[in-house]
Residue, then its C-alpha position, 0 to 999 in steps of 0.5 A: m687769791t685776794n686778801p678779805r680782811w678789811k683795811p681802813s685808810v690811814t690818814v693824818a691831819a694838822i690841827v693849828e691854832r694861832d690868835g684864835r683862829y684855825l688853819l684850814v685849807e680849801e680844796l677842790t673835790p668830786e664834790g666841789l670845793k671843801l674845807n679841810n684841816p691840812a691832812g693826807h695820806l700816811d706814806p710808806g716808811e714814815s710815821p704819822e707824826q712825820a706824815a702830818a708834818r709832810e702834809c701840812l707843808e705840802e698843802t699849806a707851805c708852812p713847816f708844821v712842828p707836832q707838839s702833841l697828839l690830838g687824838v685817833y679818829l674813824a669816819r666812813f665816807e661813800r661816794p656812789a659811781q659816777d662817769d667812769q669812776p666806780a663807788e667808793d666806801i672808805t673808812y678813814l683812820r685819822f691821826a691828829y696832831a696839834g702843833t705850830v706852823g712857821e711862815p710859808e716857804p717862799g715860792r712853795a707851790l701848794d699841792a694841786p687840788i689845794v686852791r688856798t689856806l684859811w685862818l677861821t675862827p671856830a665860829e666860822v668853822r662851825s657855821s661852815v659844816a656844809r662845806h666840810r670834806s669830813p666831819l672830822v674837820l670840826r671834831c678835831i677843832e672841838d677836841h682842841l678847843a676842849g684842851v684834849r692833848h696826848a703825848l707825842g710818844a702815844v704812837w710809837a714808830d719802829a725803825s722797821l719802818q725804814q729797814p724791814r725785819r726779814l722773817g724767816 
């Protein structure tokens, strides 16, 4: 018997500003080339903060140091059935972290769907909304510009992520 409980897809994002520009990635999606914050899925055994650092490194080759929780966001995405792929209806629960990046690691390849990294001004991000992978791209940047910040400790990860508790 399947569990009828609804489960959103948990994702993370790194929001990085340097000299008035924001770090974005251009990635190949079924809908074409789209812009996104460095972002991806939470993997088993990691905290959202760890996932944001991992995803940013994988997508930009730059080590990311989270400094604050920007926010927790929900967005829904529908993709109609096409070719041999079934329709999708996914709600994303995104943990976005503000922080800094170091220089790209020499020789590190970007994840396969990532075409390149870009540093865009807020005006450039706003003018490219039609190319955003999700409405959360701009929302996270607008919140960052507005000074929204929460303590990293607002999301607490228990040690049971690495060493699960046995019940019973």
